[in-house]
C-alpha positions in Angstrom: -10.1 3.3 19.1 -7.6 2.0 16.5 -8.1 2.2 12.8 -6.2 0.4 10.1 -6.1 2.6 6.9 -5.3 0.7 3.7 -4.3 2.1 0.3 -3.0 0.8 -3.0 0.0 2.5 -4.5 -0.6 5.6 -6.7 -0.5 5.3 -10.4 2.8 4.0 -11.9 4.1 4.9 -15.4 2.5 2.6 -18.1 4.4 -0.6 -18.8 5.2 0.5 -22.4 6.7 3.8 -21.0 9.1 2.0 -18.6 12.4 1.1 -20.2 13.9 -0.6 -17.1 14.3 -4.4 -16.6 13.4 -4.5 -12.9 9.7 -4.9 -12.4 10.0 -3.7 -8.8 11.5 -0.4 -9.9 8.6 1.0 -12.0 8.2 4.7 -10.9 5.1 6.7 -10.3 3.6 8.8 -13.1 3.1 12.6 -12.7 -0.5 11.9 -11.8 0.5 9.2 -9.4 2.6 11.7 -7.4 -0.4 14.1 -7.3 -2.6 11.3 -6.1 -0.2 10.4 -3.3 0.1 14.0 -2.2 -3.7 14.4 -2.1 -3.9 11.3 0.1 -1.3 12.6 2.5 -3.2 15.9 2.9 -6.4 14.0 3.5 -4.8 11.8 6.2 -3.5 14.9 8.0 -6.3 17.3 7.5 -9.5 15.1 7.5 -8.5 11.9 9.2 -6.2 13.4 11.9 -3.8 10.6 11.2 -0.7 10.3 13.4 0.1 6.7 13.5 2.6 4.4 11.7 2.9 4.0 8.0 4.2 0.7 6.4 4.9 0.4 2.7 5.7 -2.5 0.3 9.4 -2.3 -0.7 8.5 -2.0 -4.4 9.4 1.4 -5.8 5.8 2.5 -6.6 4.7 1.9 -3.0 7.8 3.5 -1.5 7.4 6.5 -3.7 3.7 6.7 -2.8 4.6 6.7 0.9 7.3 9.3 0.3 5.0 11.7 -1.5 2.1 11.3 1.0 4.5 11.7 3.9 5.9 14.8 2.4 2.4 16.3 2.1 1.2 15.1 5.5 4.3 15.5 7.6 4.7 11.7 8.3 7.5 9.1 8.1 7.2 5.5 6.9 8.9 2.1 7.2 9.3 -0.5 4.4 7.5 -3.8 5.1 8.3 -6.8 2.8 5.0 -8.5 4.0 3.1 -5.9 1.9 5.0 -6.7 -1.3 3.1 -7.7 -4.5 2.2 -11.3 -5.2 5.5 -13.0 -6.0 6.1 -15.1 -9.1 8.2 -15.7 -12.2 7.8 -12.1 -13.3 10.3 -11.2 -10.5 13.0 -13.7 -11.5 16.4 -12.1 -11.4 15.2 -9.0 -9.6 17.6 -8.1 -6.8 16.5 -7.1 -3.3 17.2 -3.7 -1.8 18.7 -2.6 1.5 17.8 0.0 4.0 21.0 1.9 3.4 20.1 2.3 -0.3 16.5 3.3 0.5 17.6 5.9 3.0 19.5 7.7 0.2 16.4 7.7 -2.0 13.6 8.6 0.4 13.8 11.5 2.8 10.8 10.3 4.9 11.9 6.7 5.3 12.7 5.5 8.8 13.2 2.3 10.6 15.8 0.0 12.1 18.7 -1.0 9.8 17.5 -4.6 10.0 13.9 -3.8 9.1 14.3 -4.9 5.6 15.5 -8.4 4.5 17.2 -8.9 1.1 15.8 -10.3 -1.1 12.8 -8.4 0.1 10.0 -10.7 -1.3 9.2 -14.4 -0.9 11.1 -15.5 -4.0 8.6 -18.2 -4.9 5.4 -18.4 -6.9 2.4 -17.4 -4.7 -1.3 -17.6 -4.8 -3.9 -15.5 -3.0 -3.8 -17.7 0.1 -0.1 -17.2 0.5 -0.3 -13.5 0.2 -3.1 -13.4 2.8 -1.1 -15.5 5.2 1.8 -13.2 5.2 -0.4 -10.1 5.5 -2.3 -11.7 8.4 0.9 -12.5 10.2 2.1 -8.9 9.7 -1.1 -7.5 11.0 -1.2 -9.8 14.0 2.2 -8.6 15.0 1.4 -4.9 14.4 -1.9 -4.8 16.1 -0.9 -6.6 19.3 -1.1 -4.1 22.1 -1.5 -1.2 19.6 -3.0 2.1 20.6 -2.3 4.2 17.5 -3.7 4.0 14.0 -1.7 2.6 11.1 -1.6 2.9 7.3 -0.7 0.1 4.9 0.6 1.1 1.5 0.4 -2.0 -0.7 -0.6 -3.4 -4.0 -3.8 -4.8 -5.4 -3.1 -8.2 -3.9 -2.0 -7.0 -0.5 -4.6 -4.2 -0.1 -7.3 -6.8 -0.8 -5.7 -9.4 1.5 -5.7 -6.9 4.4 -9.4 -6.3 4.0 -10.0 -10.0 3.8 -8.1 -10.5 7.0 -9.7 -7.7 8.9 -13.2 -7.6 7.7 -13.8 -10.7 5.5 -14.2 -11.5 1.8 -17.8 -10.5 1.9 -16.9 -6.9 2.7 -14.3 -6.9 0.0 -16.7 -8.2 -2.7 -19.4 -5.8 -1.6 -17.2 -2.8 -2.1 -16.5 -3.4 -5.8 -18.5 -6.4 -6.9 -15.3 -8.5 -7.2 -12.3 -9.6 -5.1 -8.6 -9.1 -5.0 -7.0 -6.7 -7.4 -10.1 -4.8 -8.1 -10.6 -3.6 -4.6 -8.6 -0.4 -4.5 -8.1 2.3 -7.1 -4.7 4.0 -7.0 -4.3 6.0 -3.8 -7.9 5.2 -2.7 -8.5 4.8 1.0 -10.2 2.2 3.1 -10.5 2.5 6.9 -11.4 -0.4 9.2 -11.8 0.1 13.0 -10.2 -2.9 14.8 -10.9 -2.1 18.4 -13.3 -4.9 19.4 -15.2 -6.4 16.4 -13.6 -5.0 13.2 -15.9 -2.5 11.5 -15.6 -0.9 8.0 -15.8 2.9 8.2 -15.4 3.4 4.5 -13.8 1.5 1.6 -12.0 2.3 -1.7 -12.8 6.0 -1.0 -11.5 8.5 -3.6 -13.1 11.8 -2.3 -9.7 13.3 -2.0 -9.1 12.9 -5.7 -10.6 14.8 -8.6 -12.7 12.8 -11.0 -10.0 12.7 -13.6 -7.5 11.5 -11.0 -9.3 8.3 -10.2 -7.3 5.5 -11.8 -6.7 1.7 -11.7 -3.1 1.9 -13.1 -3.4 2.9 -16.8 -7.2 3.1 -16.7 -9.1 6.2 -15.8 -12.1 5.1 -13.6 -15.4 6.8 -14.3 -18.1 6.5 -11.6 
């Protein structure tokens, strides 16, 4: 049985605390690093995860993957298809290469040609465009697959993955709305894809303490 695990990146630093001019380079907060490590421990200890991990090439997703891999004993591969919804806010932001990323992340692996530059579509996108690239990526990864996988994405791409695998009805049922509101930071969704896709759990934060549940700058109370 193959399960696709889906998460949204851990908490980044607030926008007003980031003094860089590259939106893709916003780092994780201290809490975000704790969230990612907690997710890595859950994947290893509770889910028995031993599959492949793919992360958006935006820094907050790569750092999430790095910290969860460090805690869980995994490695990860950057995947441009999981990048955030593209638009004018990325104008002038350069791409990044595998050689640069290998110097930054100890747990990154993958072929030297695994990452194109620029590493995002470079055009204005809508939800349908994001869903199309996520669907193409999943089709390629799930063909003949026997091992689980984890996707580390953004609000747009985590929601798109649920849409593709389980339908928009499932997504809306989880949180009462669609898209960016689907996943809290470092929350976990699991969808079994052997045969008819089936949701095991969605937007689950049981590996996080109550004060660690966030949607970026917002602490989520439940």
